[in-house]
NULUMTOR-570739 format. One line per 3 residues: number of its first residue (from 1); their letters; for each residue z, y, x of C-alpha. Coordinates in nm, 4 decimals, decimal comma, m for minus. Each point is the difference from the previous one (the first is absolute). Example, Ala and Ser with C-alpha at 12.3 -4.5 7.8 and 13.67 -1.06 7.14 Angstrom:
% NULUMTOR-570739
1 = AS = 0,7800/m0,4500/1,2300 | m0,0660/0,3440/0,1370
END
This chain:
% NULUMTOR-570739
1 = MDY = 11,6432/7,9158/7,2175 | m0,2767/m0,2199/m0,1616 | m0,3061/m0,1182/0,1451
4 = RRF = m0,3019/m0,2499/m0,0563 | m0,1819/m0,1737/0,2536 | m0,3776/m0,0481/m0,0372
7 = NNT = m0,1223/m0,2609/0,2891 | 0,0332/0,2317/0,2808 | 0,0987/0,3411/m0,1695
10 = IVA = 0,3317/0,0861/m0,1179 | 0,0371/0,2881/m0,2291 | 0,3480/0,1275/m0,0117
13 = RID = 0,2249/0,2415/m0,1970 | 0,2907/0,1142/0,1514 | 0,2695/0,2030/m0,2189
16 = KGE = 0,2033/0,2757/0,0145 | 0,2936/m0,0120/0,2306 | m0,1626/m0,2577/0,2152
19 = EIL = m0,0474/0,0464/0,3418 | m0,3572/m0,1111/0,1269 | 0,0260/m0,1554/0,3120
22 = EKV = 0,2816/m0,2517/m0,1388 | m0,2521/m0,0912/m0,2931 | m0,2837/m0,0570/0,2638
25 = KEI = 0,2358/m0,2258/0,1970 | 0,0927/m0,1784/m0,3179 | m0,3671/m0,0483/m0,0969
28 = ALK = m0,1265/m0,0780/0,3438 | 0,3005/m0,2672/0,0570 | m0,0464/m0,1578/m0,3618
31 = ENI = m0,3667/m0,0300/0,0267 | 0,0064/m0,1075/0,3438 | m0,2244/0,2686/0,1521
34 = KLA = m0,0720/m0,0100/0,3439 | m0,2978/0,2601/0,0172 | m0,0868/0,2660/m0,2511
37 = NLN = m0,0895/0,3720/m0,0744 | 0,1091/0,1992/m0,2654 | m0,0435/0,3370/m0,1883
40 = ALG = 0,2189/0,1597/m0,2466 | 0,0716/0,3254/m0,1806 | 0,2845/0,1210/m0,2384
43 = ATN = 0,2586/0,2293/0,0197 | 0,3566/0,0530/0,2167 | 0,2777/0,2183/0,0292
46 = DFT = 0,1465/m0,1387/0,2866 | m0,1642/m0,1014/0,3133 | m0,0129/0,0083/0,3634
49 = VGV = m0,2877/0,0278/0,2252 | m0,0250/m0,0104/0,3782 | m0,2368/0,1273/0,2626
52 = LNV = m0,0156/m0,1229/0,3539 | 0,0631/0,1823/0,2713 | m0,2357/m0,1248/0,2797
55 = ENK = 0,1828/0,1532/0,2984 | 0,3561/m0,1774/m0,0627 | m0,1269/m0,2892/m0,2175
58 = QYV = 0,2349/0,0991/m0,3012 | m0,0665/0,0557/m0,3636 | 0,1040/0,3373/m0,1341
61 = SNN = 0,1004/m0,0672/m0,3738 | m0,0199/0,2326/m0,2624 | 0,1772/m0,0205/m0,3402
64 = FHG = m0,1323/0,1289/m0,3248 | 0,1700/0,0227/m0,3271 | m0,1393/0,1466/m0,3357
67 = NYE = m0,3225/m0,0708/m0,2176 | m0,2863/m0,1491/0,2154 | m0,3173/m0,1952/m0,0959
70 = IVS = m0,0925/m0,2609/0,2224 | m0,3654/0,0903/0,0930 | m0,0268/m0,2774/0,2636
73 = LTG = 0,2080/m0,2925/0,1265 | m0,2234/m0,2564/0,2169 | 0,0661/m0,2463/0,2445
76 = TIN = 0,0451/m0,3470/0,1238 | 0,2240/m0,3335/m0,0762 | 0,0011/m0,2230/0,3000
79 = TKD = 0,2699/m0,1752/0,2290 | 0,1688/0,0858/0,3064 | 0,1562/m0,2980/0,1963
82 = GEF = m0,1237/m0,2009/m0,2900 | 0,2227/0,2167/m0,2727 | m0,0694/0,2400/m0,2360
85 = YTH = m0,1311/0,3310/0,1250 | m0,1879/0,2638/m0,1932 | m0,1585/0,3268/0,1313
88 = LHM = m0,0210/0,2806/m0,2824 | m0,0978/0,3508/m0,0033 | 0,0619/0,2554/m0,2992
91 = SAG = m0,0812/0,3251/m0,0972 | 0,1295/0,1800/m0,3196 | m0,0290/0,3490/m0,1598
94 = NDK = 0,2355/0,2551/m0,1385 | m0,0867/0,2284/m0,2989 | m0,1489/0,2587/0,2477
97 = GEV = m0,2754/m0,2252/0,0963 | 0,1947/m0,0446/0,3536 | m0,0451/m0,3578/0,1224
100 = FGG = 0,2380/m0,1529/0,2517 | m0,0401/m0,3617/0,1550 | 0,0337/m0,2142/0,3216
103 = HLN = 0,1370/m0,3608/0,0516 | 0,2034/m0,1079/m0,2995 | 0,3672/m0,0740/0,0541
106 = RAV = 0,0890/0,0018/m0,3617 | m0,1046/0,1109/m0,3370 | 0,1911/m0,0396/m0,3126
109 = VSV = m0,2403/0,0101/m0,3332 | 0,0651/0,2845/m0,2266 | m0,2188/m0,1420/m0,2790
112 = TCE = m0,2300/m0,2680/0,0970 | m0,2182/m0,1166/0,3068 | m0,3098/m0,1960/m0,0496
115 = MVI = m0,1002/m0,2346/0,2840 | m0,2720/m0,2348/0,1183 | 0,0446/m0,2345/0,2160
118 = NII = m0,3138/m0,1954/0,1469 | 0,0838/m0,3078/0,2181 | m0,1817/m0,0707/0,2985
121 = DGT = m0,0269/m0,3835/0,1032 | 0,1355/m0,0422/0,3166 | 0,2832/0,1569/0,2287
124 = VDR = 0,0218/0,2765/0,2264 | 0,3309/0,0534/0,1987 | 0,1491/0,3008/0,1635
127 = YFD = 0,1434/0,0547/0,3538 | 0,2309/0,2866/0,1311 | m0,2262/0,1974/0,2493
130 = EET = 0,2062/0,1931/0,2661 | m0,2833/0,2304/0,0657 | m0,0462/0,1561/m0,3567
133 = GLN = 0,3532/m0,0927/m0,1165 | m0,1698/m0,1540/m0,3359 | m0,0270/m0,3544/m0,1280
136 = LFR = m0,3624/m0,0777/0,0433 | m0,2289/m0,2730/m0,1545 | m0,0373/m0,3135/0,2262
139 = F = m0,3292/m0,1740/m0,0730
END
């Protein structure tokens, strides 16, 4: 991984074999990011995404292996109980044009991942909401 910071914007390259969530955390901690949004694209050959089952408040995870283009990776960096927290969603397409996605649990880069992180001045923490079973923004 390598990245450059330009004022409140970070442009990052995540390299082959690196796990995306680990690198987002590494950048956020090193740069002391408390609130940001991010967008990325690239390629992966091993990723896990989930979808929330609203009735039982549990995530159903799906694992994918093969050649996939990351067509969208978007989300937020913020805090929960004052500590690093991220909430990312990813969609990736295969060689047939089929796209799979959901809440990102993990993704290993197969070629490269190009990411832009826009840092927002401020802090928004999260709390666990019993009704939804999710960690929601606390303003």
